[in-house]
PDB file of N, CA, C and O in Angstrom:
ATOM      1  N   MET A   1     175.052 132.753  89.560  1.00  0.00           N
ATOM      2  CA  MET A   1     175.170 132.217  88.229  1.00  0.00           C
ATOM      3  C   MET A   1     174.179 131.081  87.820  1.00  0.00           C
ATOM      4  O   MET A   1     173.695 131.067  86.688  1.00  0.00           O
ATOM      5  N   GLY A   2     173.943 130.328  88.556  1.00  0.00           N
ATOM      6  CA  GLY A   2     172.885 129.303  88.290  1.00  0.00           C
ATOM      7  C   GLY A   2     171.470 129.741  87.885  1.00  0.00           C
ATOM      8  O   GLY A   2     170.851 129.337  86.900  1.00  0.00           O
ATOM      9  N   SER A   3     171.068 130.603  88.772  1.00  0.00           N
ATOM     10  CA  SER A   3     169.873 131.269  88.839  1.00  0.00           C
ATOM     11  C   SER A   3     169.702 131.932  87.210  1.00  0.00           C
ATOM     12  O   SER A   3     168.734 131.809  86.460  1.00  0.00           O
ATOM     13  N   PHE A   4     170.827 132.572  87.001  1.00  0.00           N
ATOM     14  CA  PHE A   4     170.643 133.252  85.767  1.00  0.00           C
ATOM     15  C   PHE A   4     170.626 132.373  84.519  1.00  0.00           C
ATOM     16  O   PHE A   4     170.100 132.783  83.485  1.00  0.00           O
ATOM     17  N   ILE A   5     171.177 131.207  84.600  1.00  0.00           N
ATOM     18  CA  ILE A   5     171.404 130.414  83.530  1.00  0.00           C
ATOM     19  C   ILE A   5     170.007 129.742  83.233  1.00  0.00           C
ATOM     20  O   ILE A   5     169.408 129.627  82.163  1.00  0.00           O
ATOM     21  N   SER A   6     169.656 129.315  84.565  1.00  0.00           N
ATOM     22  CA  SER A   6     168.110 128.689  84.546  1.00  0.00           C
ATOM     23  C   SER A   6     166.920 129.818  84.053  1.00  0.00           C
ATOM     24  O   SER A   6     166.070 129.505  83.220  1.00  0.00           O
ATOM     25  N   ALA A   7     166.969 130.964  84.585  1.00  0.00           N
ATOM     26  CA  ALA A   7     166.151 131.896  84.162  1.00  0.00           C
ATOM     27  C   ALA A   7     166.118 132.287  82.496  1.00  0.00           C
ATOM     28  O   ALA A   7     165.094 132.468  81.837  1.00  0.00           O
ATOM     29  N   ASN A   8     167.444 132.361  82.030  1.00  0.00           N
ATOM     30  CA  ASN A   8     167.930 132.632  80.591  1.00  0.00           C
ATOM     31  C   ASN A   8     167.238 131.241  79.690  1.00  0.00           C
ATOM     32  O   ASN A   8     166.640 131.347  78.620  1.00  0.00           O
ATOM     33  N   MET A   9     167.460 130.151  80.320  1.00  0.00           N
ATOM     34  CA  MET A   9     166.857 129.065  79.496  1.00  0.00           C
ATOM     35  C   MET A   9     165.314 128.991  79.476  1.00  0.00           C
ATOM     36  O   MET A   9     164.695 128.597  78.487  1.00  0.00           O
ATOM     37  N   MET A  10     164.797 129.344  80.490  1.00  0.00           N
ATOM     38  CA  MET A  10     163.335 129.321  80.631  1.00  0.00           C
ATOM     39  C   MET A  10     162.829 130.482  79.811  1.00  0.00           C
ATOM     40  O   MET A  10     161.622 130.406  79.580  1.00  0.00           O
ATOM     41  N   PHE A  11     163.391 131.446  79.356  1.00  0.00           N
ATOM     42  CA  PHE A  11     162.638 132.582  78.601  1.00  0.00           C
ATOM     43  C   PHE A  11     163.411 132.416  76.954  1.00  0.00           C
ATOM     44  O   PHE A  11     163.187 133.221  76.050  1.00  0.00           O
ATOM     45  N   ASP A  12     164.088 131.538  76.850  1.00  0.00           N
ATOM     46  CA  ASP A  12     164.769 131.312  75.565  1.00  0.00           C
ATOM     47  C   ASP A  12     163.734 130.834  74.644  1.00  0.00           C
ATOM     48  O   ASP A  12     163.067 129.872  75.026  1.00  0.00           O
ATOM     49  N   ASN A  13     163.439 131.446  73.265  1.00  0.00           N
ATOM     50  CA  ASN A  13     162.210 131.225  72.557  1.00  0.00           C
ATOM     51  C   ASN A  13     162.467 129.706  71.954  1.00  0.00           C
ATOM     52  O   ASN A  13     161.470 129.128  71.520  1.00  0.00           O
ATOM     53  N   LYS A  14     163.639 129.077  71.906  1.00  0.00           N
ATOM     54  CA  LYS A  14     163.717 127.800  71.468  1.00  0.00           C
ATOM     55  C   LYS A  14     163.107 126.729  72.342  1.00  0.00           C
ATOM     56  O   LYS A  14     162.696 125.656  71.901  1.00  0.00           O
ATOM     57  N   ASN A  15     163.081 127.046  73.450  1.00  0.00           N
ATOM     58  CA  ASN A  15     162.683 126.281  74.777  1.00  0.00           C
ATOM     59  C   ASN A  15     161.269 126.542  75.050  1.00  0.00           C
ATOM     60  O   ASN A  15     160.793 125.925  76.003  1.00  0.00           O
ATOM     61  N   VAL A  16     160.501 127.341  74.397  1.00  0.00           N
ATOM     62  CA  VAL A  16     159.098 127.389  74.827  1.00  0.00           C
ATOM     63  C   VAL A  16     158.269 126.559  73.695  1.00  0.00           C
ATOM     64  O   VAL A  16     158.427 126.564  72.474  1.00  0.00           O
ATOM     65  N   ASN A  17     157.337 125.846  74.496  1.00  0.00           N
ATOM     66  CA  ASN A  17     156.552 124.583  73.937  1.00  0.00           C
ATOM     67  C   ASN A  17     155.584 125.218  73.286  1.00  0.00           C
ATOM     68  O   ASN A  17     154.941 126.049  73.928  1.00  0.00           O
ATOM     69  N   ASN A  18     155.302 125.020  72.089  1.00  0.00           N
ATOM     70  CA  ASN A  18     154.279 125.574  71.343  1.00  0.00           C
ATOM     71  C   ASN A  18     152.669 124.990  71.688  1.00  0.00           C
ATOM     72  O   ASN A  18     151.688 125.460  71.111  1.00  0.00           O
ATOM     73  N   ASN A  19     152.591 124.082  72.542  1.00  0.00           N
ATOM     74  CA  ASN A  19     151.510 123.641  73.051  1.00  0.00           C
ATOM     75  C   ASN A  19     151.267 123.836  74.483  1.00  0.00           C
ATOM     76  O   ASN A  19     151.196 122.908  75.288  1.00  0.00           O
ATOM     77  N   LYS A  20     151.136 125.125  74.782  1.00  0.00           N
ATOM     78  CA  LYS A  20     151.215 125.483  76.349  1.00  0.00           C
ATOM     79  C   LYS A  20     149.732 125.257  76.767  1.00  0.00           C
ATOM     80  O   LYS A  20     148.804 125.456  75.983  1.00  0.00           O
ATOM     81  N   LYS A  21     149.577 124.866  77.936  1.00  0.00           N
ATOM     82  CA  LYS A  21     148.258 124.621  78.405  1.00  0.00           C
ATOM     83  C   LYS A  21     148.048 125.297  79.589  1.00  0.00           C
ATOM     84  O   LYS A  21     148.815 125.217  80.548  1.00  0.00           O
ATOM     85  N   CYS A  22     146.758 126.146  79.557  1.00  0.00           N
ATOM     86  CA  CYS A  22     146.721 126.770  80.706  1.00  0.00           C
ATOM     87  C   CYS A  22     146.483 126.181  82.149  1.00  0.00           C
ATOM     88  O   CYS A  22     145.641 125.285  82.208  1.00  0.00           O
ATOM     89  N   PHE A  23     147.045 126.520  83.209  1.00  0.00           N
ATOM     90  CA  PHE A  23     146.967 126.037  84.430  1.00  0.00           C
ATOM     91  C   PHE A  23     145.330 125.918  85.107  1.00  0.00           C
ATOM     92  O   PHE A  23     144.820 124.956  85.679  1.00  0.00           O
ATOM     93  N   THR A  24     144.838 127.064  84.850  1.00  0.00           N
ATOM     94  CA  THR A  24     143.297 127.343  85.303  1.00  0.00           C
ATOM     95  C   THR A  24     142.297 126.637  84.490  1.00  0.00           C
ATOM     96  O   THR A  24     141.487 125.947  85.109  1.00  0.00           O
ATOM     97  N   CYS A  25     142.221 126.686  83.312  1.00  0.00           N
ATOM     98  CA  CYS A  25     141.204 126.361  82.325  1.00  0.00           C
ATOM     99  C   CYS A  25     141.532 125.023  81.682  1.00  0.00           C
ATOM    100  O   CYS A  25     140.706 124.306  81.118  1.00  0.00           O
ATOM    101  N   SER A  26     142.672 124.796  81.809  1.00  0.00           N
ATOM    102  CA  SER A  26     143.435 123.461  80.779  1.00  0.00           C
ATOM    103  C   SER A  26     143.154 123.480  79.607  1.00  0.00           C
ATOM    104  O   SER A  26     143.093 122.401  79.017  1.00  0.00           O
ATOM    105  N   LYS A  27     142.889 124.739  78.883  1.00  0.00           N
ATOM    106  CA  LYS A  27     142.753 124.885  77.298  1.00  0.00           C
ATOM    107  C   LYS A  27     144.252 125.319  76.645  1.00  0.00           C
ATOM    108  O   LYS A  27     145.124 125.945  77.249  1.00  0.00           O
ATOM    109  N   ILE A  28     144.316 124.879  75.409  1.00  0.00           N
ATOM    110  CA  ILE A  28     145.674 125.307  74.952  1.00  0.00           C
ATOM    111  C   ILE A  28     145.643 126.619  74.698  1.00  0.00           C
ATOM    112  O   ILE A  28     144.675 127.141  74.145  1.00  0.00           O
ATOM    113  N   ILE A  29     146.930 127.422  75.159  1.00  0.00           N
ATOM    114  CA  ILE A  29     147.098 128.963  75.023  1.00  0.00           C
ATOM    115  C   ILE A  29     147.642 129.455  73.362  1.00  0.00           C
ATOM    116  O   ILE A  29     148.692 129.141  72.800  1.00  0.00           O
ATOM    117  N   HIS A  30     146.682 130.194  72.931  1.00  0.00           N
ATOM    118  CA  HIS A  30     147.294 130.641  71.277  1.00  0.00           C
ATOM    119  C   HIS A  30     147.625 131.891  71.473  1.00  0.00           C
ATOM    120  O   HIS A  30     148.103 132.397  70.457  1.00  0.00           O
ATOM    121  N   ASP A  31     147.549 132.709  72.528  1.00  0.00           N
ATOM    122  CA  ASP A  31     147.788 134.048  72.509  1.00  0.00           C
ATOM    123  C   ASP A  31     149.293 134.206  72.249  1.00  0.00           C
ATOM    124  O   ASP A  31     150.035 133.241  72.431  1.00  0.00           O
ATOM    125  N   LYS A  32     149.724 135.275  71.869  1.00  0.00           N
ATOM    126  CA  LYS A  32     150.976 135.653  71.612  1.00  0.00           C
ATOM    127  C   LYS A  32     151.750 136.091  73.106  1.00  0.00           C
ATOM    128  O   LYS A  32     152.881 135.666  73.341  1.00  0.00           O
ATOM    129  N   THR A  33     151.021 136.981  74.082  1.00  0.00           N
ATOM    130  CA  THR A  33     151.032 137.106  75.395  1.00  0.00           C
ATOM    131  C   THR A  33     150.320 136.625  76.202  1.00  0.00           C
ATOM    132  O   THR A  33     149.117 136.880  76.160  1.00  0.00           O
ATOM    133  N   TYR A  34     150.936 135.650  77.339  1.00  0.00           N
ATOM    134  CA  TYR A  34     150.353 135.038  78.245  1.00  0.00           C
ATOM    135  C   TYR A  34     151.066 135.208  79.660  1.00  0.00           C
ATOM    136  O   TYR A  34     152.237 135.589  79.674  1.00  0.00           O
ATOM    137  N   ILE A  35     150.588 135.014  80.510  1.00  0.00           N
ATOM    138  CA  ILE A  35     151.354 134.973  81.901  1.00  0.00           C
ATOM    139  C   ILE A  35     151.894 133.513  82.338  1.00  0.00           C
ATOM    140  O   ILE A  35     151.394 132.426  82.048  1.00  0.00           O
ATOM    141  N   ILE A  36     152.978 133.759  83.065  1.00  0.00           N
ATOM    142  CA  ILE A  36     153.831 132.634  83.540  1.00  0.00           C
ATOM    143  C   ILE A  36     154.357 132.825  84.940  1.00  0.00           C
ATOM    144  O   ILE A  36     154.547 133.936  85.434  1.00  0.00           O
ATOM    145  N   CYS A  37     154.602 131.581  85.602  1.00  0.00           N
ATOM    146  CA  CYS A  37     155.102 131.887  87.219  1.00  0.00           C
ATOM    147  C   CYS A  37     156.615 131.645  86.813  1.00  0.00           C
ATOM    148  O   CYS A  37     156.974 130.660  86.169  1.00  0.00           O
ATOM    149  N   VAL A  38     157.353 132.512  87.198  1.00  0.00           N
ATOM    150  CA  VAL A  38     158.904 132.584  87.171  1.00  0.00           C
ATOM    151  C   VAL A  38     159.353 131.200  88.342  1.00  0.00           C
ATOM    152  O   VAL A  38     160.423 130.597  88.259  1.00  0.00           O
ATOM    153  N   ARG A  39     158.571 130.983  89.104  1.00  0.00           N
ATOM    154  CA  ARG A  39     159.078 130.041  89.982  1.00  0.00           C
ATOM    155  C   ARG A  39     158.636 128.283  89.685  1.00  0.00           C
ATOM    156  O   ARG A  39     159.461 127.388  89.870  1.00  0.00           O
ATOM    157  N   CYS A  40     157.360 128.043  89.254  1.00  0.00           N
ATOM    158  CA  CYS A  40     156.926 126.817  88.885  1.00  0.00           C
ATOM    159  C   CYS A  40     156.789 126.520  87.519  1.00  0.00           C
ATOM    160  O   CYS A  40     156.881 125.355  87.132  1.00  0.00           O
ATOM    161  N   LYS A  41     156.531 127.657  86.576  1.00  0.00           N
ATOM    162  CA  LYS A  41     156.747 127.640  85.157  1.00  0.00           C
ATOM    163  C   LYS A  41     155.393 127.031  84.596  1.00  0.00           C
ATOM    164  O   LYS A  41     155.290 126.138  83.754  1.00  0.00           O
ATOM    165  N   ILE A  42     154.380 127.712  85.250  1.00  0.00           N
ATOM    166  CA  ILE A  42     153.025 127.205  84.784  1.00  0.00           C
ATOM    167  C   ILE A  42     152.645 128.432  83.697  1.00  0.00           C
ATOM    168  O   ILE A  42     153.220 129.515  83.808  1.00  0.00           O
ATOM    169  N   ALA A  43     151.840 128.251  82.843  1.00  0.00           N
ATOM    170  CA  ALA A  43     151.329 129.231  82.032  1.00  0.00           C
ATOM    171  C   ALA A  43     149.730 129.346  82.231  1.00  0.00           C
ATOM    172  O   ALA A  43     148.952 128.420  82.459  1.00  0.00           O
ATOM    173  N   LEU A  44     149.442 130.711  82.087  1.00  0.00           N
ATOM    174  CA  LEU A  44     147.787 131.046  82.168  1.00  0.00           C
ATOM    175  C   LEU A  44     147.464 131.887  81.357  1.00  0.00           C
ATOM    176  O   LEU A  44     148.341 132.704  81.078  1.00  0.00           O
ATOM    177  N   HIS A  45     146.247 132.012  80.736  1.00  0.00           N
ATOM    178  CA  HIS A  45     145.696 132.968  79.801  1.00  0.00           C
ATOM    179  C   HIS A  45     145.583 134.383  80.818  1.00  0.00           C
ATOM    180  O   HIS A  45     145.406 134.344  82.036  1.00  0.00           O
ATOM    181  N   ASN A  46     145.720 135.515  80.059  1.00  0.00           N
ATOM    182  CA  ASN A  46     145.500 136.767  80.599  1.00  0.00           C
ATOM    183  C   ASN A  46     144.062 136.664  81.410  1.00  0.00           C
ATOM    184  O   ASN A  46     143.968 137.051  82.575  1.00  0.00           O
ATOM    185  N   ASP A  47     143.041 136.147  80.732  1.00  0.00           N
ATOM    186  CA  ASP A  47     141.974 136.438  81.296  1.00  0.00           C
ATOM    187  C   ASP A  47     141.817 135.546  82.646  1.00  0.00           C
ATOM    188  O   ASP A  47     141.314 135.985  83.681  1.00  0.00           O
ATOM    189  N   CYS A  48     142.247 134.425  82.507  1.00  0.00           N
ATOM    190  CA  CYS A  48     142.370 133.354  83.648  1.00  0.00           C
ATOM    191  C   CYS A  48     143.042 134.179  84.900  1.00  0.00           C
ATOM    192  O   CYS A  48     142.424 134.315  85.956  1.00  0.00           O
ATOM    193  N   GLU A  49     144.122 134.621  84.735  1.00  0.00           N
ATOM    194  CA  GLU A  49     144.863 135.318  85.667  1.00  0.00           C
ATOM    195  C   GLU A  49     144.251 136.509  86.179  1.00  0.00           C
ATOM    196  O   GLU A  49     144.574 136.970  87.274  1.00  0.00           O
ATOM    197  N   ALA A  50     143.335 137.057  85.402  1.00  0.00           N
ATOM    198  CA  ALA A  50     142.726 138.436  85.861  1.00  0.00           C
ATOM    199  C   ALA A  50     141.651 138.031  86.698  1.00  0.00           C
ATOM    200  O   ALA A  50     141.377 138.744  87.663  1.00  0.00           O
ATOM    201  N   SER A  51     140.881 136.807  86.436  1.00  0.00           N
ATOM    202  CA  SER A  51     140.087 136.290  87.236  1.00  0.00           C
ATOM    203  C   SER A  51     140.338 135.551  88.456  1.00  0.00           C
ATOM    204  O   SER A  51     139.437 135.389  89.278  1.00  0.00           O
ATOM    205  N   TYR A  52     141.436 135.120  88.614  1.00  0.00           N
ATOM    206  CA  TYR A  52     142.424 134.626  89.775  1.00  0.00           C
ATOM    207  C   TYR A  52     143.036 135.473  90.510  1.00  0.00           C
ATOM    208  O   TYR A  52     143.071 135.260  91.722  1.00  0.00           O
ATOM    209  N   GLY A  53     143.555 136.436  90.056  1.00  0.00           N
ATOM    210  CA  GLY A  53     144.493 137.552  90.676  1.00  0.00           C
ATOM    211  C   GLY A  53     143.744 138.491  91.745  1.00  0.00           C
ATOM    212  O   GLY A  53     142.529 138.654  91.854  1.00  0.00           O
ATOM    213  N   HIS A  54     144.891 139.130  92.588  1.00  0.00           N
ATOM    214  CA  HIS A  54     144.111 139.947  93.447  1.00  0.00           C
ATOM    215  C   HIS A  54     144.400 141.159  93.143  1.00  0.00           C
ATOM    216  O   HIS A  54     145.092 141.435  92.164  1.00  0.00           O
ATOM    217  N   LYS A  55     143.845 142.140  94.045  1.00  0.00           N
ATOM    218  CA  LYS A  55     143.788 143.508  93.579  1.00  0.00           C
ATOM    219  C   LYS A  55     145.034 144.304  93.340  1.00  0.00           C
ATOM    220  O   LYS A  55     145.163 145.038  92.360  1.00  0.00           O
ATOM    221  N   TYR A  56     146.159 144.102  94.478  1.00  0.00           N
ATOM    222  CA  TYR A  56     147.388 144.850  94.308  1.00  0.00           C
ATOM    223  C   TYR A  56     148.597 143.990  93.813  1.00  0.00           C
ATOM    224  O   TYR A  56     149.586 144.480  93.268  1.00  0.00           O
ATOM    225  N   TYR A  57     148.415 142.633  94.063  1.00  0.00           N
ATOM    226  CA  TYR A  57     149.499 141.890  93.673  1.00  0.00           C
ATOM    227  C   TYR A  57     149.003 140.796  93.014  1.00  0.00           C
ATOM    228  O   TYR A  57     147.789 140.603  92.959  1.00  0.00           O
ATOM    229  N   THR A  58     150.119 139.760  92.306  1.00  0.00           N
ATOM    230  CA  THR A  58     149.694 138.505  91.775  1.00  0.00           C
ATOM    231  C   THR A  58     150.033 137.479  92.647  1.00  0.00           C
ATOM    232  O   THR A  58     150.836 137.687  93.557  1.00  0.00           O
ATOM    233  N   VAL A  59     149.489 136.338  92.465  1.00  0.00           N
ATOM    234  CA  VAL A  59     149.701 135.086  93.303  1.00  0.00           C
ATOM    235  C   VAL A  59     149.538 133.942  92.356  1.00  0.00           C
ATOM    236  O   VAL A  59     148.519 133.769  91.687  1.00  0.00           O
ATOM    237  N   CYS A  60     150.541 133.208  92.333  1.00  0.00           N
ATOM    238  CA  CYS A  60     150.240 132.035  91.650  1.00  0.00           C
ATOM    239  C   CYS A  60     149.421 131.028  91.966  1.00  0.00           C
ATOM    240  O   CYS A  60     149.603 130.510  93.068  1.00  0.00           O
ATOM    241  N   PRO A  61     148.532 130.600  91.257  1.00  0.00           N
ATOM    242  CA  PRO A  61     147.347 129.602  91.698  1.00  0.00           C
ATOM    243  C   PRO A  61     148.226 128.020  92.068  1.00  0.00           C
ATOM    244  O   PRO A  61     147.858 127.311  93.004  1.00  0.00           O
ATOM    245  N   ARG A  62     149.391 127.654  91.182  1.00  0.00           N
ATOM    246  CA  ARG A  62     149.955 126.586  91.831  1.00  0.00           C
ATOM    247  C   ARG A  62     150.823 126.392  93.162  1.00  0.00           C
ATOM    248  O   ARG A  62     150.590 125.507  93.986  1.00  0.00           O
ATOM    249  N   CYS A  63     151.945 127.418  93.277  1.00  0.00           N
ATOM    250  CA  CYS A  63     152.867 127.583  94.019  1.00  0.00           C
ATOM    251  C   CYS A  63     152.353 128.422  95.164  1.00  0.00           C
ATOM    252  O   CYS A  63     152.897 128.363  96.267  1.00  0.00           O
ATOM    253  N   ASP A  64     151.146 129.330  94.886  1.00  0.00           N
ATOM    254  CA  ASP A  64     150.789 130.242  95.814  1.00  0.00           C
ATOM    255  C   ASP A  64     151.978 131.262  96.509  1.00  0.00           C
ATOM    256  O   ASP A  64     152.040 131.529  97.709  1.00  0.00           O
ATOM    257  N   ARG A  65     152.764 131.685  95.611  1.00  0.00           N
ATOM    258  CA  ARG A  65     153.685 132.829  95.874  1.00  0.00           C
ATOM    259  C   ARG A  65     153.306 134.185  95.383  1.00  0.00           C
ATOM    260  O   ARG A  65     152.965 134.235  94.201  1.00  0.00           O
ATOM    261  N   GLY A  66     153.301 135.110  95.954  1.00  0.00           N
ATOM    262  CA  GLY A  66     153.083 136.487  95.567  1.00  0.00           C
ATOM    263  C   GLY A  66     154.207 137.098  94.905  1.00  0.00           C
ATOM    264  O   GLY A  66     155.372 137.089  95.304  1.00  0.00           O
ATOM    265  N   GLY A  67     153.662 137.736  93.644  1.00  0.00           N
ATOM    266  CA  GLY A  67     154.617 138.267  92.802  1.00  0.00           C
ATOM    267  C   GLY A  67     155.529 137.465  91.776  1.00  0.00           C
ATOM    268  O   GLY A  67     156.399 137.995  91.085  1.00  0.00           O
ATOM    269  N   SER A  68     155.244 136.269  91.773  1.00  0.00           N
ATOM    270  CA  SER A  68     156.029 135.653  90.838  1.00  0.00           C
ATOM    271  C   SER A  68     155.339 135.462  89.517  1.00  0.00           C
ATOM    272  O   SER A  68     155.926 134.686  88.762  1.00  0.00           O
ATOM    273  N   LEU A  69     154.207 136.004  89.060  1.00  0.00           N
ATOM    274  CA  LEU A  69     153.750 135.983  87.841  1.00  0.00           C
ATOM    275  C   LEU A  69     154.187 137.010  86.873  1.00  0.00           C
ATOM    276  O   LEU A  69     154.484 138.155  87.214  1.00  0.00           O
ATOM    277  N   GLY A  70     154.214 136.631  85.812  1.00  0.00           N
ATOM    278  CA  GLY A  70     154.667 137.796  84.819  1.00  0.00           C
ATOM    279  C   GLY A  70     154.206 137.687  83.419  1.00  0.00           C
ATOM    280  O   GLY A  70     153.651 136.613  83.185  1.00  0.00           O
ATOM    281  N   LYS A  71     154.294 138.603  82.314  1.00  0.00           N
ATOM    282  CA  LYS A  71     154.032 138.156  80.988  1.00  0.00           C
ATOM    283  C   LYS A  71     155.019 138.094  80.307  1.00  0.00           C
ATOM    284  O   LYS A  71     156.028 138.798  80.351  1.00  0.00           O
ATOM    285  N   LEU A  72     154.700 137.023  79.472  1.00  0.00           N
ATOM    286  CA  LEU A  72     156.015 136.432  78.428  1.00  0.00           C
ATOM    287  C   LEU A  72     155.091 136.870  76.977  1.00  0.00           C
ATOM    288  O   LEU A  72     153.879 136.808  76.768  1.00  0.00           O
ATOM    289  N   HIS A  73     156.141 137.294  76.174  1.00  0.00           N
ATOM    290  CA  HIS A  73     155.792 137.591  74.899  1.00  0.00           C
ATOM    291  C   HIS A  73     156.478 136.675  73.947  1.00  0.00           C
ATOM    292  O   HIS A  73     157.603 136.270  74.239  1.00  0.00           O
ATOM    293  N   GLN A  74     155.935 136.327  72.889  1.00  0.00           N
ATOM    294  CA  GLN A  74     156.342 135.337  71.822  1.00  0.00           C
ATOM    295  C   GLN A  74     156.843 136.343  70.836  1.00  0.00           C
ATOM    296  O   GLN A  74     157.297 135.974  69.753  1.00  0.00           O
TER     297      GLN A  74
END
């Protein structure tokens, strides 16, 4: 139950910071669709993740966990 509440709060649009900064390039993310890590909650531009990502699976550049990156639509 606790993980459901945490995940629900993370993806709630009221809690999304409008000044998201890309973890890789440190620029503000203005895109409506961007990449987040569900474990450490960093944000990445789609292009930055594509340049960092692996061929068959995603790896977070901060926590180094496989399969924890996903797209978020505002």
